N, C-alpha and C positions, 0 to 999 in steps of 0.2 A: 470318162466312163459314163455310159448312159444309165440313168437311174430307172428302176422299174416303176410301173404305175403305182404299185403299193407304196414304194418309198416316196413317190411324189405326194401322195395323199397324206402320208405320215409327216412329211416335212411341213405341209400346209397346216396340219393339226398342231405340230410342235411349236411352230413359229407364227402364231396368229398376230394380227394387228397391222396397222398402217405405218408404223415407225420405221425409221431408216435401218435400225439393227434387225428388226424382224425381216425386212426385205433382203438385207445382206445375208442373214442366216438361211432364208429360204433359197437363195441363189447359190449358196456355197456347195461345192462338191465335197461333202463331208468324208467320203471314202478316201480322199487324198490328204486328209488331215490326221493329226494324232488322235482326234476324237473317234475316227472311224465312221463307217456308214451308220446313219441314224437308226436303222432297223436293228443294230446290235447294241445300241445304247441301253444301259440299265435304267430301270424305272426312276431311280433317284436323279439321274442326269436329265432325263426327260422332264421331270418335275421342276428341277432347277431352271431349265430353259423357259418353261412356262411362267414361273414366278418372276424371273428377271424381266421378261418381255411384258408381263402384265402389270409391273409396278411403275408408278410415276416417280418413285424415289430412286436416287442413284444406288445401283447395286452392281456388285461384281462378285465372282466366286473364284477361288483357287481350286482347280479340279485335278485329281489324280496325282500320280507320282511325279509327273512333269510340271505340275502346277499350271495347267492351262487356265486361261483367264477369260471366260465369257462374261459379258457385261451388257447393260442396256443403254438406251438413248440418254436417259438422265445422267448416267455415269459418264458418258462421253462429254456431255455438256459440262458437268462438274469438273472433269479433267481439263477441258479447254479453258474454263474460267479460272480455276484455282491453281492448277499446276503451272500455267503461264505466269501467274503472279508469284508463285513459289520460286520459279526460275529467276525472276527479276530479283527477288530478295536474296537468293543464293549468290547471284553475281555481285550484288552489292556487298554481301558478307565477304566474298573472296577479295574484292577490291580493298575493303577495310583491313582485312587480315593479311593482304599482300601475298596471296598464294594462288 
């Protein structure tokens, strides 16, 4: 789906910055997602997107009845660092518990 020039400007405003998540969010075809076209997003979701991308701290949000999960670069880094460690601990726990 081709986005309108207005939608393109809105996407640039909603997802500022040079981070990987900002670039991914700018390039997404939001109309094909459960979030829908950015021009239909409520102000609260637009605000959340700006806060997430503007923060250097790991942040994520559960959004809407389907619990959609936008997050920022710091959260991606956090997950890759700590969740991989958590998986190792869980596998060790399974080995000890024999299940």
